[in-house]
C-alpha positions in Angstrom: -89.6 41.0 42.0 -92.1 40.5 39.2 -91.3 41.2 35.6 -93.2 42.8 32.8 -91.6 42.3 29.4 -92.6 44.3 26.3 -91.5 43.1 22.9 -91.0 46.1 20.5 -90.3 49.7 21.2 -92.4 51.2 18.4 -95.4 53.3 19.0 -97.5 50.7 20.9 -94.7 49.3 23.0 -93.3 52.7 23.9 -96.7 54.1 25.0 -97.5 51.0 27.1 -94.1 51.1 28.8 -94.3 54.8 29.5 -97.9 54.7 30.9 -97.6 51.5 32.9 -94.4 52.5 34.6 -96.4 55.2 36.4 -98.9 52.6 37.6 -96.6 49.8 38.9 -94.5 50.0 42.1 -90.8 50.1 41.1 -89.9 48.1 44.2 -92.2 45.2 43.0 -92.1 45.4 39.2 -89.3 45.4 36.8 -90.1 46.5 33.2 -87.9 45.4 30.3 -88.5 46.5 26.7 -86.6 44.5 24.0 -86.0 45.8 20.5 -83.4 45.1 17.8 -83.2 48.6 16.3 -82.0 51.8 18.0 -83.9 54.0 15.6 -87.5 55.1 16.3 -89.2 55.9 13.0 -92.1 58.3 12.7 -93.8 55.9 10.2 -96.5 58.3 9.0 -93.6 60.5 7.7 -92.5 57.9 5.2 -95.5 58.9 3.0 -94.0 62.4 2.6 -90.4 61.4 1.7 -91.1 60.6 -2.0 -92.5 64.0 -2.4 -89.6 65.9 -0.9 -91.6 67.2 2.0 -89.7 65.2 4.7 -86.3 63.7 4.6 -85.5 60.3 6.2 -83.7 62.2 9.0 -86.9 64.1 9.8 -88.5 60.8 10.7 -85.9 59.2 12.9 -85.0 59.7 16.6 -83.1 57.4 19.0 -85.4 55.0 20.9 -83.4 55.8 24.0 -85.0 59.3 23.9 -88.3 57.7 24.9 -87.3 55.3 27.7 -88.8 56.6 30.9 -86.9 56.3 34.2 -87.4 52.8 35.6 -87.7 51.0 32.3 -84.8 48.9 30.9 -84.3 49.0 27.1 -82.5 46.0 25.8 -81.1 46.1 22.2 -81.4 42.5 21.1 -83.3 40.4 18.6 -86.1 38.2 20.0 -85.8 34.6 18.6 -88.5 32.7 20.5 -91.6 33.3 22.7 -92.5 30.4 24.9 -95.9 31.0 26.7 -95.7 27.6 28.5 -92.5 28.6 30.3 -93.4 32.3 30.3 -90.0 33.0 28.7 -88.6 35.1 25.9 -85.4 34.1 24.2 -83.1 36.5 22.3 -79.8 36.1 20.5 -78.0 37.2 23.6 -80.0 35.8 26.4 -83.4 34.9 27.8 -86.0 36.7 30.0 -88.7 35.2 32.2 -91.9 37.2 32.4 -95.0 37.4 34.6 -96.8 39.4 32.0 -95.8 40.0 28.4 -96.9 42.7 25.9 -96.3 41.9 22.2 -95.8 45.0 20.1 -93.7 43.6 17.3 -95.5 45.4 14.5 -95.8 44.2 10.9 -93.7 44.3 7.7 -94.1 44.2 3.9 -93.4 40.9 2.1 -92.9 41.6 -1.6 -91.7 38.0 -2.1 -95.3 36.8 -1.5 -96.4 38.1 -4.9 -94.8 36.2 -7.8 -92.5 38.3 -9.9 -92.7 41.4 -7.7 -89.1 41.3 -6.5 -87.7 40.7 -10.1 -87.6 44.5 -10.7 -87.7 45.7 -7.1 -86.4 49.2 -6.8 -86.1 49.3 -10.6 -89.6 50.1 -12.0 -91.3 48.6 -8.9 -91.1 50.6 -5.7 -92.7 51.0 -2.2 -93.1 53.7 0.3 -93.9 51.5 3.3 -90.2 51.2 4.3 -87.7 54.1 4.9 -85.3 52.8 2.3 -88.2 52.3 -0.2 -89.5 55.9 0.4 -86.0 57.3 -0.2 -85.5 55.2 -3.4 -88.8 56.2 -4.8 -88.0 59.9 -4.3 -84.8 59.4 -6.3 -86.7 57.4 -8.9 -89.5 59.8 -9.8 -88.4 63.3 -9.0 -87.7 63.7 -12.7 -90.6 61.4 -13.9 -92.5 63.4 -16.5 -94.5 61.0 -18.6 -96.2 57.6 -18.3 -98.5 55.4 -16.2 -98.1 55.3 -12.4 -100.0 52.4 -10.9 -100.4 52.0 -7.1 -101.4 48.5 -6.3 -102.6 47.2 -2.9 -101.9 43.4 -3.0 -104.2 42.4 -0.1 -105.6 43.5 3.2 -104.9 44.1 6.1 -102.1 46.7 5.6 -100.4 49.2 7.8 -102.3 52.5 7.7 -105.0 51.6 5.2 -105.5 55.2 4.1 -101.9 55.7 3.2 -102.3 54.4 -0.4 -105.1 56.9 -1.0 -103.0 59.7 0.5 -100.1 58.7 -1.8 -102.2 58.8 -5.0 -103.8 62.1 -4.0 -100.3 63.6 -3.3 -99.0 62.2 -6.6 -101.7 64.2 -8.4 -100.5 67.3 -6.6 -96.8 66.5 -7.1 -97.1 66.0 -10.8 -99.3 69.1 -11.2 -96.9 71.4 -9.4 -94.1 69.9 -11.5 -96.1 70.8 -14.7 -96.4 67.3 -16.0 -99.7 66.0 -14.7 -101.3 66.1 -18.2 -98.7 63.5 -19.3 -99.0 61.2 -16.3 -101.8 58.7 -15.7 -102.6 57.7 -12.2 -104.4 54.5 -11.3 -105.3 52.9 -7.9 -105.6 49.1 -8.3 -107.2 47.7 -5.1 -108.7 44.5 -3.8 -111.5 46.5 -2.2 -114.8 47.3 -3.8 -114.0 51.0 -3.9 -111.6 53.6 -2.6 -112.0 52.5 1.0 -113.4 49.8 3.2 -116.4 51.7 4.6 -119.3 52.7 2.2 -119.8 56.4 3.2 -116.1 57.2 3.3 -115.5 55.1 0.1 -118.1 57.2 -1.8 -116.6 60.5 -0.7 -113.0 59.4 -1.4 -114.0 57.8 -4.7 -115.5 61.1 -5.8 -112.3 62.9 -4.9 -110.4 60.4 -7.1 -112.8 61.1 -10.0 -112.4 64.9 -9.6 -108.6 64.5 -9.7 -108.7 62.2 -12.7 -107.4 59.2 -10.8 -108.7 55.9 -12.1 -109.8 53.2 -9.6 -109.7 49.6 -10.6 -111.6 47.7 -7.8 -111.8 44.1 -6.8 -108.4 43.3 -8.2 -106.9 40.2 -6.6 -103.3 40.3 -7.8 -101.8 37.0 -8.9 -98.4 38.0 -10.2 -96.2 40.8 -11.7 -94.7 40.4 -15.1 -91.7 42.7 -14.8 -90.7 42.1 -18.4 -94.1 43.3 -19.8 -94.6 45.8 -17.0 -98.0 44.4 -16.1 -99.7 43.1 -13.0 -102.3 40.3 -13.5 -105.2 39.2 -11.3 -106.3 35.7 -10.6 -109.2 36.3 -13.0 -106.7 37.1 -15.8 -107.2 40.9 -15.8 -104.1 42.9 -16.7 -103.0 46.4 -15.8 -99.9 47.9 -17.4 -97.6 50.3 -15.8 -94.4 52.4 -16.4 -93.9 52.7 -12.6 -95.5 50.4 -10.1 -95.8 51.6 -6.6 -96.5 48.5 -4.7 -98.2 47.9 -1.3 -97.2 44.2 -0.9 -98.8 41.8 1.6 -98.2 42.8 5.2 -97.2 40.1 7.7 -96.5 40.1 11.4 -93.1 39.5 12.9 -91.2 36.4 12.0 -90.7 35.5 15.7 -94.5 35.3 16.1 -94.7 32.9 13.2 -91.6 30.9 14.4 -93.1 30.6 17.9 -96.4 29.4 16.6 -98.3 32.3 18.2 -99.9 33.8 15.1 -102.3 33.2 12.4 -100.9 32.3 8.9 -99.9 36.0 8.4 -98.1 36.2 11.7 -100.7 38.3 13.6 -101.5 37.2 17.2 -105.1 36.0 17.8 -106.3 38.9 20.0 -109.5 39.5 21.9 -110.8 42.6 20.0 -112.3 44.2 23.2 -109.8 43.4 26.0 -106.7 43.2 23.7 -105.5 40.1 25.6 -104.1 37.2 23.5 -107.0 34.7 23.1 -104.9 31.5 23.2 -102.2 32.3 25.8 -102.3 33.5 29.4 -100.5 36.5 30.7 -100.1 38.1 27.2 -101.5 41.3 25.8 -101.0 42.5 22.2 -100.7 46.1 20.9 -100.7 47.9 17.6 -99.9 46.2 14.3 -99.1 42.8 15.9 -102.8 42.2 16.6 -105.4 40.6 14.3 -108.3 42.8 15.6 -110.4 44.2 12.7 -109.4 47.9 13.0 -106.7 50.0 11.3 -103.0 49.3 11.9 -102.2 52.9 12.7 -100.5 55.0 15.3 -103.7 56.5 16.7 -105.0 52.9 17.2 -101.9 52.0 19.1 -102.4 55.0 21.3 -106.0 54.1 22.1 -105.0 50.4 22.6 -102.2 51.3 25.0 -104.7 53.0 27.4 -106.9 49.9 27.4 -103.9 47.5 27.8 -102.4 49.4 30.7 -105.8 49.6 32.5 -106.4 45.8 32.0 -102.9 44.8 33.0 -103.3 46.8 36.3 -106.7 45.2 36.9 -105.3 41.7 36.3 -102.3 42.3 38.6 -104.8 43.4 41.2 -106.8 40.2 40.7 -109.6 41.6 38.7 -111.0 40.6 35.3 -110.0 42.7 32.3 -112.6 45.1 31.0 -113.8 44.7 27.4 -113.6 48.4 26.7 -111.8 48.7 23.4 -114.3 49.4 20.6 -111.9 49.5 17.6 -111.6 53.3 17.7 -109.4 54.7 14.9 -108.7 58.3 13.9 -106.9 59.0 10.6 -106.0 62.1 8.7 -106.1 61.6 4.9 -104.0 64.1 3.0 -105.7 65.0 -0.3 -103.1 67.3 -1.8 -102.7 71.1 -2.2 -102.3 71.4 1.6 -105.7 69.9 2.3 -106.7 66.8 4.2 -109.8 65.0 5.4 -110.3 63.2 8.7 -112.1 60.0 9.6 -113.1 58.7 13.0 -114.7 55.3 13.4 -114.8 52.0 15.3 -115.8 48.4 14.9 -119.5 49.1 14.4 -119.8 52.7 13.2 -118.1 53.8 10.0 -116.7 57.2 9.4 -119.3 60.0 9.5 -119.4 63.7 8.5 -119.2 66.2 11.4 -116.7 68.1 13.6 -113.9 66.7 15.8 -113.0 66.6 18.6 -115.4 69.3 19.9 -119.0 68.9 18.6 -120.0 71.8 16.3 -116.6 73.5 16.8 -114.0 71.1 15.5 -111.5 72.5 14.7 -111.2 69.4 12.4 -113.7 68.5 9.8 -114.8 64.9 9.5 -115.2 63.5 5.9 -114.5 66.9 4.4 -111.4 68.6 3.1 -109.8 71.6 4.9 -106.5 73.3 5.3 -106.8 73.0 9.0 -107.0 69.2 8.7 -103.8 69.3 6.7 -102.0 71.3 9.3 -103.4 68.9 12.0 -101.7 66.1 10.1 -98.4 68.0 9.8 -98.5 69.0 13.5 -99.1 65.4 14.5 -95.3 64.6 14.2 -94.6 67.0 17.0 -97.5 65.7 19.1 -96.3 62.1 18.5 -92.7 62.7 19.6 -93.3 65.2 22.4 -96.6 64.0 23.9 -97.8 60.5 22.8 -94.5 58.7 23.2 -93.9 60.4 26.5 -97.3 59.3 27.9 -98.8 62.8 28.2 -102.5 63.1 28.3 -104.3 64.0 25.1 -107.9 65.1 24.6 -108.6 61.8 22.8 -110.6 59.0 24.4 -109.9 55.3 23.7 -113.6 54.8 22.9 -115.2 56.6 20.0 -117.9 59.2 20.8 -120.8 60.1 18.6 -121.1 63.8 19.6 -120.4 66.0 16.7 -121.1 63.3 14.1 -124.1 63.4 11.7 -126.2 60.4 12.9 -128.2 60.2 9.7 -125.1 58.6 8.1 -124.7 55.8 10.7 -124.0 52.4 9.2 -123.5 49.3 11.3 -121.0 47.2 9.3 -120.1 44.5 11.8 -123.6 43.5 12.8 
């Protein structure tokens, strides 16, 4: 019997396991998923915990709830990946594979920025971990005066729109608490503007201006001076804070680094179109573990899982993988006051205005605020748990389509 091993039972690994189990003959293929944590986190929900909209319990379900019949879930920690032997070692055993899918995600590394951990969870907080989101809620629910600075240390990061959503929601949060006039909000970013793509950056930057949120662009953080409550760039620029909300460097899994499979940040070198590992045979990569130039987000993992399943089946059948992934990413951006925007883009076409998913009808508005967009974002948790993780079909194609988008705004940003 042949063996497909999937490392990680997060969004990407779960969707690959669920979808490919339907495609492979159970009498010929065994599927094993290895993960060290029994909890499946709805990671987009972490954003809402500091604002009291979700609790941590709202964002957690047992991973066992999403294991389809015919898939073996192993609770263990992967310690080594050996492509030469086609073998995975764990703390409790080892597993030979015929095909491997790496879905080990990414993690924040505050220790990579000098001084950041010196006041960690004191006046320096994060919302990119469940514990961090809970601690931040406790820290600032009574915050009524001072400077709140949100700093993105470097790119890439998990869910690149989340810092913008956070700063927009902070404006709403302090306004409804009656203290917004006494709280300064500043987004300090290594990007040239509010976002990576020009049209979206202009629109989102204008929203920041309307909400009296200062943007400090092109800030390459060097270190944090916790005693002075400042962050300093390599150019010597200083930004002072009373509360620093940090988005530290994001790295891939330690086992990827330890096994020599990744780039210096621990991301697997991945073909951006087939999603197959470039340097190793019989390995595909999904979600945040890849180094492909698109968003590290749940929708991306969903699109990638369709491509990976198709290509795995093709290769098992002796065919070449198809280069069908175009970098498609779809992200809601909460803008506060029960409104949100929506962006839909890929490797070559940046976010454009329009309607989605049905041309002219929507119901979602691209690059424009609406209440319906917000409720689409809030409804997504139900869709995620009840449809996406269970492999049910959604009206979302892996490839981006141009119908419904205003073509006059097309920019080709990758050549």
